[in-house]
N, C-alpha and C positions, 0 to 999 in steps of 0.2 A: 320397633317400628312405631312411629307416631300415628295417632288416629285423629281424624278431624271429626268433630261433632256434626252430624249431618241429619238432614231430613230428606226423604224421597220426594223429588219434584213431580212424580207421577207423569201424566201426559201433558204437562204444561208446555206451551210452545216457547221457543227461545226468543227473548226480546232482542231488539237491534237498534243501534243508534246510527248505523250507516247502511251500506248496501248489503244484500243478502250474502254475497260472496265474502265480504269483509266480516260480517257477523259470524259466519261459519268458520272462517279462518281464525278469528279471535277466540272462538269457543274451543276449537281444536287445540290451539296453542296453550290455552289456559288448562284444558283437560290433561295435557301432557306434563303439567307441573305438579309435583308432589311436595308434601311438607318436608320430606327428607332433604329436598333441594335447599331448603333454608338453613340446614345444619351447617353447610359449608360457607355460608354467607355471614360475614362479620357485621353485626348490627348491635349497637349498644342498647342497653335496657331502657334508657331514657327515650330513644327513638321508637323502640317497640311500644312503649307505653303511650307515646303520642299517636302512633298509628292506630292502636286499639281505641284510644279515646276519640279519634277522628271518625273511625268507622261506626262506633256506637253513637256518636253525635248525629251522623247521617240518618240512622235508623231510630233515633231517640224521640222523646216526647216533644221536644222543641222544634226540631227541623222537619221531621217527616210530615206532620199535618200542614206545614207551610210549603213544602217542596213539591211544586206541581209537576216538575220533570220526573222525579223519582216515582211519584204516585202514578203518573201516566205510564211509565215503563212497567211498573209492578202490576197495573191493571191489565196489561196485555198478557201477563204470564202467571196468572194465579197467585199473585203476591211475591213472585221472585223477580230479581233484577240481575242481569248479566254482570258477573265480576269484571269482564272486559270493559263494560260500559263505565263502571265505577272507577276503574283505573285511570280514566281520563279526567276525573275531578281534580281541579287545580290544587287545592290545599293538600290532598292526599299525595299527589305527584310531587309536590314541593318537599314533602317530608322525606322522600326517598329518591330525590332527583339525581343522585350519583349512581344509581343502580340501573342496569338494563332491565327491560320489561319482564323477562322471565324471573330474574332474581327479585324484582319488585313484587311480582305476584306471589312468589313463594313465601316471602316475608309476611305479606298480608294474610295468607292462608294460615301461617304458623301462629300469628298473634290472635287470630280469631278462635283458636282452640281455647283461649282463656275468656271468651265472651259467652255470657248466658243470654244476651239480648239478640245477637246476630247468628243465624243458622246458615250453614253451608250445605248445598245439596250433595248427593252421593257422587256426582261426577266432579265436584270441586269447581264448577263453573258458574254457579248461581248462588245468590244470597237473598235472605229475607229476614224480616223481624220475627223473632220467636213467637209462636202461637201462645206461649205461656205469658206473654206480655202484650195484650191487645193494645193497639195504638189508640190514644185519646181521640175523641170525636172533635173537640174544640181545639183552638190554637193557643189558649191560655192568655187571651188579650187582657183579662182582668188581673193578671199578675205580671204584666209586662209594662215597663215604663219607657216612654218616649223622651229622648234627651237631644237637645240641639245646641249648636254653637261651637262645634269642634273644628279645628283647622282642617280645611278641605284637601290640602296637599301633603301634610306632614303627619297624618294620623294613620296608624296601622291597627289591624285587628288584634294582633298579638299583644301590643302594649295596652290596648283597652281591656282585653281579657285579664291581663295581669293586674291592672289597676283596680278594676271593679271587683274581682274575686278577692283581692287583698283588703279592699276598703269596706265592702258590704257583705253581709252574711247571706248565704243561700242563693248566690248568683249562678244560674244554670247556663246561660249563654248570652253573648253579645252579638247583635246582628247589625252590620253596617248597611246603610241605605244608599243606593246608587241611582244615577240617572244617566241618560244618553245626551252628551253635550254635542251640539252641532259645531263643526269646525271647518275651516277652509285649508286644504292641503294640496299643493301643486295645481291650484286652479279648480279643484273639485271639492264638493261639500261632503264631509264624512261625519260619522257619529262616534264619539268616544265615551266609554263607560267610566264615570267619575263619581267620587264620593260626594254625597250631598251635604255632609257636615252634621248629620243627625244619625242617631242609632236607636235600636230597641234593646233594652236590658231585661232579660227574662229571669224571674225569681222562682224559687220553689213554692212559695205561698203568696197569697194576696197580702197578708200582713207584712211580710218582708219587703214587698214592693211599695206598700204604703209608707213604710218607715223612711224610705228614700224621699218620697214626696213630702213627707212631714218636716224634712229638714228646712230651716229658715232660708238657707242658701246652699246650693250645690254647685261646685266649681270643678274645673279640670284644667290643670296647668295655668291657674290664675285667671281663667275666664269663666264667668258665671254662666250656667247652663239654663236654657228654657226647659221646663219639664212638665209632663202630664201623663196620666195613665193612657195606655195605648187605646183602650176602648173609647176614651174621651177624644183622643186625637182622631181616631177613625170617624167618630160622629161629626167632628168639626170638618174634616175633609169631605165627608159625604154631603154635608150641608153646602159647602163651597161648590162641589161638583154639581149638585142639583141647581144651585143658583146660576152657575155658568150655563148649564143645559137650558134653563128657562130663558136666559138672556139670548142664547143662540136661536132658540125657537122663536122668540119675539122678533129678533133681527131678521130671521128668514121670512117671517110673515110680512114684515115691513117691506122687504125686498120684493116679495111676490106682489105686493100691492103697489109697488112703485113709489113708496114714500121714504125710502132710505136716502139720507143726505149724501151717502158715499156712492150713489149709483154711477155718477159720472166718472169716478175713479176706476170703475170696473171696465170702462171702455178701453179697447186696445189703442195705444198711442205711442208715437215715436219718442224715445227718450232723448233729451238734449245732451250736449257735451258738458263736461266739468260739473257734474251734479252729485258726485259721491264723496263722502268724507268718512273717516274712521276715527272713533274715540277709543283710545288705548287704555287698558287696565282700569275698567270701570269698577269702582269700589263694590265689595260684596253687599248684597242686600238691596241694591238699587234696581229699579224696574224700568221698563220702557217708558212708562208714564212719568217717572221722575226725570228722565232725560228730556222728554218732550216739554215738561213744565219748565225746567231750567232754561231750555233753548228759547221757549216763548217769552220768558221774562227778560232774557238777555237781548233778544232781537225783536221786542214787541212793536217797535216803531219802524221796522224794516220789512216790507212785504216782499222784497226781492230775494230773501234768504230763508224762506219758510220751509218746513220739512214736509215731504210727501209720504215718507215711510221710514220706519226704524227697524232694521233687521237685528233683533236682540231679544234674548230670553234671560230671565233672572238667573244668575249664577254663571253666565258666560263671561269671558274675559274682555272681549272687545265688542263694540257696537258700530254697525255700519249705517250711515244716514244717507237717504236718497232725497235730495232737495227738489223743489218744484220747478225751478227755472234754470235755464241754461246759464252757465258760468257763475252760478250761485256759490259753488265751493270756493272759487278764487276770491269772491267778494268777502266771504266769511274769514278766510285766512288773512286777507288784507286788513280787515277791521281788527282782528286779533293782534296783528303785528304792531298796531298803534297803541295797544293796551299795555298795562304793567306786566302782563304775563304772556308774551308772544308765544304762539303755537300751543297755548293751553286754554282749556275751557273749564269753568266751574260748574259742577253738577251736583244735584242732591241738596238736602236741607243743610248739610255741613259745608256746602260750596267746595267740595273736593276738586282739586286741580288735576285735570287729566290731559295728556297730550292728544292733539288732534291733527290729522294729516290726510292728504289725498290718498286714494287707493293706488297700488301699483298696477301695472298693465294687466297682469294675470288676474288679480283680484277683481278689477273692474269688469273684465271680460266675463268672469264667472257670475258676477251679480247681474250684469245685463242679460245674460242667458237665463238666469233664474227668473227675472222679471218678465222676459219674453215668454217663457214657458207658462207662467201663471196667467198672463194675458190670453195666451192661446187656449188654455184650459177653460177660462171664463167664457171666451167666445164660443167654444164648443158646447159648453153647458147652456148658454143662452140659445144657441141654435137648436139644441134638443128640446128646450122648454117651449120654443115657438112652433115646433113640428109635432109635439105630442100633446094630447089632451089630458085631463085629470082622470079619465076612466081607464087607465091601464096602458097608456103609451100608444094609442092608436093615432095614425096620421089624420090630420084635418082633411075634411072633404074639400075637394076642389070646387070652387063656384063656377058655374057655367055663365 
C-alpha cells in the first residue's frame, strides 16, 4: 500500500473558492480518492514529472511570494490550501486534460509522494508548503530581469521557458505579463486578458541576472529586446504612477475651481449624426496622442472635421474617433477619397497607412450608449457636488 507523506492539518478550517456546499462536495470527492487509484491510470513518466514540477512551482520561491490568490486561501486555513481549489488552476489542468477529475486528482496525489517541498494533509484534501522550507519574505526583484518586445499573439510560455533555460544559466521561472483589453462584441464592451509583449525572467542569483543585462544586445527570434532589472522597472513605473496621480490631482483642483478648459465638454449634449469613424489595425506602440497629432496635422486647416474624443488605449487593435460636428465623418471620407490612398489615413511618426471607415449600426449604437452613460454620470456627480458641502456631505441650508 502506498503512503502519502502527510502533516496533520489540526483544527484548520477548510478553504473554499465557491459556495459552502460546493466546497464540502469537492472536499468529500477528494477525500475518497487514494493513491492506489493512480496505479490503474496510465500516465507516462514525463507527464508525471511535469505535474510534480508544476505543483512545486506553485509552492516555490518564485511563485508563492507573488501569488496573492494562493496566499489569501492559505491565510484562511493555517497555511493549507484545498487540493480541489488547485485542481482548477489552468496549467495544471492542461497537463492532465484527458483525465476525469478523480483520475486527475489521484495522479497529483501520487506524484506528490516524491516532493519534499509540498505536504499533503492526513485526509488527502489539503496541501501546503513544507515547514522545513520557509517561504522567502521578498519576491526576488533584485534577481529578476524585465524584457520587452515579444510578439503579442504568437508567443507561448512553454517556448519561452524552453528558450531561456537552454540559453541562460540559472533560470528559475519565466512570468508572462498580461492586461485586460477592452473590445466590442455583439454591441457590448467586454474585456479580454491578453499578453503585453513583456516578461519577467527570474534567476537563481543576482549575478546570473546581471549577466543577461551585461550582454551588448539581447534578442529573441531576431527582435532586439528592451531590458532592465525588475527593481529598476518597478521604480520607473512607480514614478510614472506618482506623476499621473499628481496630474489627476491638479486637474481635479482646476475643475473644482472652474478653471479647466474642458469644462464645457462635461456638459450633457445631444450627439449629431455621422460623427463616428474607426481606424483599423493601429500599429503597435502608438498612443491616443499619436493619433490625435497625426489627425491635427492632416486636417489642420479644416475646423469642420476636428476630433472630440478618441476611444483607444495603447495596445488595442482599433481606435474609434468621435468628431465634433454633424456629418464630419462623411466629410473626412470624401476628402480621403480624393487622395493618393483612398479609405486610408497615415498615423504616427512613420506615417503608417491604416484603413478608416464608418462604424456599423451595432457599433455606433454601443458607442452612443457609452457616451450617454458617461454624460449622465457627470451630471449626477455635478448634482451631488452642488447639494453637498465640504464638511461631510451635508445639504446646503435653504435661504428664507
